[in-house]
C-alpha positions in Angstrom: 0.0 0.0 0.0 1.0 3.7 -0.3 1.3 4.0 3.5 3.6 1.0 3.7 5.8 2.6 1.0 6.3 5.7 3.1 3.3 8.1 3.1 3.6 10.3 6.2 1.2 12.2 8.3 3.1 15.3 9.4 2.4 16.9 12.7 3.0 20.5 11.6 0.6 20.2 8.7 -2.2 18.3 10.5 -1.9 20.7 13.4 -1.3 23.9 11.3 -4.4 25.6 12.6 -3.4 24.9 16.2 0.1 26.1 15.7 -0.5 29.0 13.3 -4.3 29.8 13.3 -3.8 32.5 10.6 -2.3 30.4 7.8 -1.8 26.9 6.4 1.6 25.4 6.0 2.4 24.1 2.5 3.1 20.4 1.8 5.0 19.9 -1.3 6.9 16.7 -0.8 5.4 13.7 -2.5 5.9 11.6 0.7 3.7 13.9 2.7 0.1 12.7 2.6 -2.8 14.4 4.3 -6.2 12.8 4.6 -8.6 15.1 2.8 -11.3 13.9 5.2 -9.2 14.7 8.3 -10.2 17.4 10.7 -7.6 20.2 10.5 -10.0 22.9 11.6 -8.7 23.2 15.2 -10.2 20.0 16.5 -7.2 18.8 18.6 -8.8 15.5 19.5 -9.3 14.5 15.9 -5.8 15.6 14.9 -4.1 13.6 17.5 -6.4 10.6 16.9 -5.4 10.6 13.2 -1.7 10.9 14.1 -2.0 8.0 16.5 -3.6 5.8 13.9 -1.1 6.4 11.1 1.8 3.9 10.5 4.3 6.7 9.7 4.3 10.1 11.4 6.6 13.0 10.6 8.0 16.1 12.4 9.6 18.7 10.3 12.9 19.9 11.9 14.0 22.2 9.0 12.7 23.6 5.8 14.8 25.5 3.2 13.4 26.1 -0.3 16.2 27.2 -2.7 14.5 29.7 -5.0 17.2 29.3 -7.7 17.2 25.5 -7.9 13.7 24.9 -6.6 15.2 22.2 -4.4 13.3 21.5 -1.3 15.8 20.5 1.3 13.4 20.1 4.2 14.5 17.8 7.0 11.9 15.4 8.5 12.0 13.0 11.4 10.0 10.0 10.4 8.7 7.6 13.1 7.2 4.2 12.5 4.4 3.5 14.9 3.1 0.1 16.1 -0.5 1.1 16.0 -1.9 -2.4 16.8 0.4 -2.9 19.9 -1.6 -4.0 23.0 1.1 -5.2 25.4 2.6 -1.8 26.2 1.9 1.9 25.7 5.0 2.7 23.6 3.6 1.8 20.3 2.5 5.3 19.3 3.7 8.9 19.7 1.6 10.4 22.4 0.2 13.9 22.0 2.3 15.1 25.0 5.5 14.4 23.0 4.4 16.8 20.3 3.2 19.4 22.7 6.2 19.3 25.0 8.5 19.6 21.9 6.6 22.6 20.7 6.8 24.2 24.2 10.6 23.6 24.6 11.3 24.8 21.1 9.3 28.0 21.7 11.2 28.6 24.9 14.7 27.6 24.0 15.3 27.2 20.3 16.5 30.8 19.9 19.3 30.0 22.3 20.6 27.0 20.4 23.9 27.0 18.5 26.7 24.6 17.8 28.3 25.3 21.2 25.2 25.9 23.3 22.5 23.4 24.0 20.0 24.8 26.5 18.8 21.4 27.9 22.3 20.0 28.2 22.3 16.2 28.6 18.8 14.7 28.6 17.6 11.3 29.9 14.1 10.2 28.7 12.7 7.4 30.8 10.2 5.5 28.7 10.8 7.1 25.3 8.2 5.0 23.4 8.7 5.5 19.7 11.5 8.1 20.2 9.9 11.2 18.7 10.5 13.6 21.5 14.1 12.6 22.1 14.9 12.7 18.4 13.4 16.2 18.2 15.5 17.5 21.1 18.7 16.0 19.5 18.0 17.0 15.9 17.1 20.6 16.9 20.1 20.9 19.2 18.2 21.7 22.3 20.1 18.8 24.0 23.8 18.1 23.6 23.1 14.4 24.2 19.9 12.5 24.5 19.7 9.0 26.1 16.4 7.2 25.3 15.4 4.3 27.5 12.7 1.7 27.2 11.7 -1.7 28.5 12.4 -4.9 26.5 8.8 -4.9 25.0 9.3 -1.6 23.3 13.0 -1.4 22.7 12.9 -2.9 19.2 10.8 -0.2 17.5 12.5 2.5 19.5 15.9 1.4 18.3 14.8 1.0 14.7 13.4 4.6 14.7 16.6 6.0 16.1 18.8 4.1 13.6 16.6 5.2 10.7 16.7 8.9 11.7 20.4 9.3 12.7 22.9 10.9 10.4 26.2 9.0 10.6 27.9 11.4 8.0 30.3 12.9 10.6 30.3 9.9 12.9 33.3 7.6 13.8 30.9 4.7 14.2 32.4 1.7 12.3 28.9 0.8 11.0 28.1 4.3 9.7 29.3 3.6 6.1 27.1 0.5 5.9 24.2 2.3 7.3 24.5 5.2 4.8 24.8 2.6 2.0 21.5 1.0 3.1 19.8 4.4 2.8 21.2 5.2 -0.7 18.0 4.0 -2.5 15.5 4.5 0.2 15.5 7.2 2.8 14.2 7.0 6.4 11.6 4.2 6.6 11.4 4.0 2.7 10.7 7.7 2.2 12.8 10.3 0.3 13.8 12.0 3.5 17.4 11.7 4.7 18.4 11.2 8.3 18.2 14.5 10.2 19.6 13.7 13.7 23.3 13.8 14.4 24.4 10.4 15.5 26.6 11.7 18.3 23.7 13.4 20.0 21.5 10.3 20.7 21.7 6.8 22.0 19.3 4.0 23.2 19.5 2.0 26.4 17.2 -0.9 27.6 15.8 -0.7 31.1 14.5 -3.7 33.1 12.6 -1.7 35.8 12.9 -4.7 38.2 16.7 -4.4 38.6 17.9 -1.0 39.8 21.6 -1.9 39.7 21.3 -3.0 36.1 19.4 0.1 35.1 21.9 2.4 36.7 24.7 0.7 34.8 22.7 0.9 31.5 
């Protein structure tokens, strides 16, 4: 299906009326798909319901349209959700992830640069699909983000992080192989390239029943 091939529901576009009531954001990339029957008229409950029930959700972290070449070099975090998961609550991106990200960006993004990361080192306990932590790392709010999850949810979290991290400037021995795998298909089969610097994010598994193990992790 088209969704399986990489059609994305993008938070900023579905929620454009909530974020910018006076105007709509454009969506030009062919991988960005918006349900024409969706409620984007300010009905927050409907917007978050649609996001929670989409296999791929996106969060735009940069957009730069080159007027001379007409090349759209937007950067998008793309998260695969496990919508049918019933054994834990980390299968979808919860609305609080989007809202907290928007709040932190509004408060601290203007202070970000290559040498200053307002949130410093960040530990997220129970990161779910990884959206919030990836946003903090990709936007530079945090200098280092450690995402944690239990065994039941660690697989999808790890996959989402590996798909979205950019190993271009990394010393990781697997970085060349990872980039080769993305040559034909971008993040989760879309045209988007990884947008999160690899050195800013990592994943650790927690057991919850063994404090000593979790501290070492």
